[in-house]
Structures are given as structure tokens and as C-alpha cells.
C-alpha positions as CSV (number, residue, x, y, z in Angstrom):
1,M,34.3,-36.8,-20.2
2,K,34.7,-33.7,-22.3
3,F,31.8,-31.3,-22.6
4,S,30.8,-27.8,-23.5
5,A,28.9,-25.7,-20.9
6,V,26.0,-23.4,-22.0
7,L,24.5,-20.7,-19.7
8,I,21.1,-19.5,-21.0
9,A,21.0,-15.9,-19.9
10,G,19.4,-13.9,-22.7
11,G,15.8,-13.7,-21.6
12,K,14.2,-10.3,-21.4
13,S,12.9,-10.9,-17.8
14,K,9.6,-9.0,-18.4
15,R,7.9,-10.5,-15.3
16,F,11.0,-9.9,-13.1
17,G,11.2,-6.2,-13.9
18,E,14.9,-6.1,-14.6
19,D,17.5,-8.3,-16.3
20,K,17.5,-11.5,-14.1
21,A,21.1,-12.4,-15.2
22,F,22.3,-9.3,-13.4
23,A,20.0,-9.5,-10.3
24,L,22.1,-9.6,-7.2
25,W,22.0,-12.6,-4.9
26,Q,24.4,-13.1,-2.0
27,G,26.3,-10.0,-3.2
28,E,26.9,-11.1,-6.8
29,P,24.9,-11.2,-10.0
30,L,23.1,-14.5,-10.8
31,W,25.2,-15.0,-13.9
32,R,28.4,-15.1,-11.9
33,H,27.0,-17.8,-9.5
34,Q,25.9,-20.0,-12.4
35,I,29.2,-19.5,-14.4
36,R,31.2,-20.5,-11.4
37,K,29.1,-23.6,-10.9
38,L,29.6,-24.6,-14.5
39,E,33.3,-23.9,-14.5
40,S,33.8,-26.0,-11.4
41,L,32.8,-29.1,-13.4
42,G,35.7,-28.6,-15.8
43,P,34.1,-27.9,-19.2
44,S,36.2,-27.4,-22.3
45,E,34.5,-24.1,-22.9
46,V,31.7,-22.0,-21.5
47,L,29.2,-20.3,-23.8
48,V,26.7,-17.7,-22.6
49,S,23.6,-17.2,-24.6
50,C,22.9,-13.5,-24.3
51,R,21.5,-10.4,-26.0
52,E,23.9,-8.0,-27.6
53,E,22.8,-5.2,-25.2
54,Q,23.5,-7.2,-22.1
55,N,26.6,-5.8,-20.4
56,F,28.7,-8.8,-19.5
57,P,32.3,-7.9,-18.6
58,D,34.9,-8.4,-21.3
59,N,37.6,-9.8,-19.0
60,E,35.7,-13.1,-18.2
61,D,36.8,-16.5,-19.5
62,F,33.6,-17.4,-21.5
63,S,32.3,-16.7,-24.9
64,R,29.2,-14.6,-25.5
65,V,26.8,-16.0,-28.1
66,H,24.0,-14.0,-29.6
67,D,20.9,-15.6,-31.0
68,S,21.0,-16.2,-34.7
69,V,17.3,-15.6,-34.9
70,E,15.7,-12.8,-32.7
71,D,12.6,-13.1,-30.6
72,R,12.3,-16.9,-30.7
73,G,12.8,-17.5,-27.0
74,P,15.2,-19.9,-25.3
75,L,15.0,-22.3,-28.2
76,A,17.0,-19.8,-30.3
77,G,19.6,-19.3,-27.6
78,L,20.0,-23.0,-27.1
79,A,20.1,-23.7,-30.9
80,T,22.8,-21.0,-31.5
81,C,25.0,-22.2,-28.6
82,L,24.8,-25.9,-29.5
83,K,25.7,-25.0,-33.1
84,R,28.8,-23.2,-31.8
85,A,29.8,-25.8,-29.1
86,S,32.9,-27.8,-29.9
87,E,32.3,-30.9,-27.7
88,P,30.0,-33.8,-28.5
89,L,28.1,-33.3,-25.2
90,S,26.8,-29.9,-23.9
91,M,25.6,-29.2,-20.4
92,V,22.9,-26.5,-20.3
93,L,21.9,-24.4,-17.3
94,A,19.5,-21.5,-17.0
95,V,20.7,-18.4,-15.3
96,D,17.5,-18.3,-13.1
97,L,18.0,-21.7,-11.5
98,P,20.5,-20.6,-8.8
99,M,19.4,-23.3,-6.3
100,M,20.6,-26.0,-8.7
101,P,23.5,-27.8,-6.8
102,T,26.7,-28.6,-8.5
103,E,26.3,-32.2,-7.3
104,F,23.2,-32.7,-9.3
105,L,24.9,-31.4,-12.5
106,T,27.8,-33.8,-11.8
107,S,25.3,-36.7,-11.4
108,I,23.7,-36.1,-14.8
109,L,27.1,-35.6,-16.4
110,E,28.0,-39.1,-15.1
111,K,24.8,-40.6,-16.5
112,A,25.4,-39.1,-20.0
113,K,27.2,-41.1,-22.6
114,F,28.5,-40.4,-26.1
115,G,25.5,-39.7,-28.3
116,Q,23.0,-39.6,-25.5
117,G,22.2,-36.8,-23.0
118,V,20.1,-36.7,-19.8
119,V,17.1,-34.6,-19.0
120,T,15.0,-34.6,-15.8
121,R,11.3,-35.3,-16.1
122,W,8.4,-34.7,-13.7
123,E,5.8,-37.3,-13.0
124,N,3.3,-35.4,-15.2
125,G,5.7,-35.7,-18.2
126,F,7.0,-32.1,-18.1
127,W,10.7,-31.9,-18.9
128,E,13.3,-29.7,-17.2
129,P,15.3,-28.7,-20.3
130,L,17.5,-26.0,-18.8
131,A,19.5,-28.1,-16.4
132,A,20.4,-30.9,-18.7
133,I,23.0,-32.6,-20.9
134,Y,22.5,-32.9,-24.7
135,P,24.3,-34.6,-27.5
136,T,25.5,-31.4,-29.2
137,I,25.2,-31.9,-32.9
138,E,22.1,-34.0,-32.9
139,V,20.0,-31.7,-30.7
140,A,21.4,-28.6,-32.5
141,E,19.9,-30.0,-35.7
142,I,16.5,-30.6,-34.0
143,A,16.5,-27.1,-32.4
144,N,17.5,-25.3,-35.6
145,R,14.8,-27.2,-37.6
146,R,12.2,-26.4,-35.0
147,L,13.1,-22.7,-35.1
148,K,11.7,-22.6,-38.6
149,G,8.3,-23.9,-37.5
150,D,5.6,-22.7,-35.1
151,D,6.4,-24.8,-32.1
152,L,9.3,-23.1,-30.3
153,S,8.8,-24.9,-27.0
154,L,11.7,-26.6,-25.4
155,Q,9.2,-29.3,-24.3
156,G,8.7,-30.2,-28.0
157,M,12.4,-30.2,-28.7
158,V,13.2,-32.5,-25.8
159,S,10.3,-34.8,-26.6
160,E,11.6,-35.2,-30.1
161,A,15.1,-35.9,-28.9
162,F,13.7,-38.5,-26.4
163,E,11.8,-40.2,-29.2
164,Q,15.0,-40.4,-31.2
165,R,16.8,-41.9,-28.2
166,L,19.2,-38.9,-28.0
167,I,18.4,-38.4,-24.3
168,S,17.5,-40.6,-21.4
169,E,15.2,-39.4,-18.7
170,I,15.6,-39.3,-15.0
171,R,12.6,-38.8,-12.8
172,L,12.4,-35.8,-10.5
173,T,12.5,-36.8,-6.8
174,E,10.8,-34.9,-4.0
175,K,14.1,-33.6,-2.6
176,E,15.1,-32.1,-6.0
177,V,11.9,-30.0,-6.6
178,D,13.2,-26.8,-5.1
179,W,16.3,-27.0,-7.3
180,F,14.2,-26.4,-10.4
181,V,12.3,-23.4,-9.1
182,N,13.2,-20.5,-11.5
183,W,13.0,-16.9,-10.4
184,N,10.2,-15.0,-12.3
185,S,9.7,-12.2,-9.8
186,R,11.6,-10.5,-6.9
187,E,9.3,-12.4,-4.5
188,D,10.8,-15.7,-5.8
189,L,14.3,-14.8,-4.4
190,P,15.0,-16.9,-1.3
191,S,16.4,-15.4,1.8
192,G,19.9,-14.2,1.2
193,G,18.9,-12.3,-1.9
194,E,19.3,-8.6,-2.3
């Protein structure tokens, strides 16, 4: 199945103390780990949501996409990338979810179908919107419309997409919990970090 891959890497990392995308883990910056993961799945293209001042190398095989609206959080990055993506489905991955295994991303890709993506959901109803598959055009429309309002939460965007049957949910299992732990501080880095 053809799909676009989107890496969300433009956060300002205030709690982390430095740009998380460039934090070293196992000898490499986080963004490189995540790009390699996405590329291994065979996307038609890789888009990286980033800020203009982020110093990604020019010789890499991905496109840098800057938010069309500043200071609107990850919703703006996602909206801009989905608007630019060329395939009907887009896989989205956050730069600060390095424990996410390629096998899980493969499994949600296999569950997706034309016009309907897949997002993981906790028992309490909380969505995991940054390791997910979205129908590109339809969710881009939702995200861009929501950018004009007050609710910039990805939770709200995903809930709206779910109500419109644009995504299906899969429930988070106990063995998958650690895969969704994002790194908000240096203390969050597991052993093997630098």
C-alpha cells in the first residue's frame, strides 16, 4: 500500500532543555533513528515537520516542511505535512517516541485501508495520535479547520476523525505501553542514551 511518512520533529522541547530531535541516543540524533524506521517501511516520501531554525542536514532524502501557522503546536505541523503529502494515507510518527518498534508501525499500516486510518487508544479513551495512520486529505481538512479555532488538541482532531469514521481504533495492550512513552526530560532516556 502506498503511503506518505511524516515525522513530527518541530517541537521547542522546553521541558527537555535542548532540541529533542537532535538529542543523541545510541550515538545518533533521535531524528535519524526515527527517519530510518519510517524509511524501512517503504513510503513514497518522507516529510519532516520542523522549524526553520532547526539544522537538519541538506543531503538527506526527505523534505523539510515548516508550519504554515506558527506557535500552534503539533496540530500545525501535522496539518501542514498532511496538506503537502502526496499519498492517500499518511503514517505519522513523533520524533520523541524512539521505543516505537517498526513491527508495530507495520501492523497498523496493514490494518489501514483506503479512506480509513488507524490510531491506538488507551482504555481511558486517550488517543495516541503521533504513531498513527491517517487518510491524508480528509484529516488534513479537519486539522486545518481546527487550526482556526481554539481547540488545538490532537485529541480533539482524532476524536472528530473517529466520529466521521475516518479512522479505526485499536486498543493499547499492556506490552505496548512502553512504546508510547515520549521523552520530555533527560531522565526519560532509557539506558543506552547519551
